[in-house]
N, C-alpha and C positions, 0 to 999 in steps of 0.2 A: 759391931753387927750392922751399923748403918754406914751408908756412904752418902755424904751430904756435901754439896758445893754451893757456894754463893754465886749468883749470877748477876752480871752487870745489866742484864736485860729487865724490862718490865714484866710483870706477871703475864700480861697478854702476849708479849713477844716470845717469852719462853715456852708458854703452852702451844703457841702457833708453830714455833720452830721445832718443837720436840717430835711431832708426828712424822715429818719427812725423814728425820734422822733415824727414827725407829724402823721405818719401812726400808730405807736404803741399806740398813744393816741386817736385813732378812728377818725381822720381827714383825708381828702384826699387832695393831691396837684392837683389842677385843671390846673394850668398853671404856668410857670415861665417866668417872663419878665427880660431880661438881659438889664437893662437901660444903664449900662456903655458900653456894647458891641454895643448897638444901636447908641449911641452918637459917638463912635469911628468909626463905619461903615459910618456915615454921615460926617466924617472928622471934627467933633467938638471936640475941645480940652477938655478933661475931664481926670483928673489925678487919680480919685478915681475909685472904682469899686462898682457896685450896682446891686443886683438881688432882685426882688420882687416876692414872692411866693404867689399865690392865693390859699387860703385854704377854704375848705368847709366840712360841715357835713350834708349829705342829710336829716337826721331826724330833725336837728335844722333848716335848711333852710325851710323844709316843714312847720314846726310849725310857724315860723316867717312869711312866706308868707300867711299862713291861717289867721294870725292876721291882716296883711296889705300888700297887693300886692306892694304898693309903696316902701316897704322896699327893694324890688329887686334892686333898684337904689344904695343901700348901700352894696350889697353883691357881691361877696364873700369877705371874710376877707383877709387881706394881712399881711404877715410878710416880713420884709425887712432886708436883710444882705448888709451892705455897709461898705466902709472904709472912714475914715475921719482923716486927718493928720497922716496917717500910722496906725491907730487903727481900729480894726474891731468892728462893732457894730451891734446889732440885735434889731430890733424895730417893734412895732405895734401901730396901733391906737386903743385905748381901746374901746371895744364895748359898755360898759355900758353908759358912758356919751354921746357917739355919738347917740346911739339908743334913749336915753332919750330925746334928742332934736328933734327926729323924731316922737315919739309916747309916750304918757303918760300911755299906757297899762301896767297893773301890771304883766300879763303873759309874756309879751315881756321883762320887766325888769328882771324877773327870768331867762328867756332864755339867755339874754345878760350877766347876772352874770355867769352862767354856761359856756358859750362860753368864756368869758373873763378869767375865772380861768384856763380853758384848754389851751388857747393860751399863757398865762403867763407861765404856766407849760412847754409848748414847748420851749419857749424862754429860760427859766431858765435852763432847762436840756440840751439845746444845747450850751449854753454859754461856 
């Protein structure tokens, strides 16, 4: 269900390099959640770093919502960059298996495959 890669980059390098790759591949960054920073600001001990990038493509979103508006609860897609035991990782939840559990629609399956291929490409090129 997950696609996770190890990165040779620092956390900072990976988060900085991710955005241009997302944009070059026709996606948009809608928001960035700094989960590590949020925990630190609440004085919760958290030794790792974690940022979650909400990613979307207006044309794909439009097509998915035309199939089933309930899919809005599963959108947008997220790419996470985090550290674990000093190592930087880049991860996403794969759209194909997730959307298959939400709808058996064949057109949606094709869109999910297209999206998943693009998200994996983003992760692989950023790593």
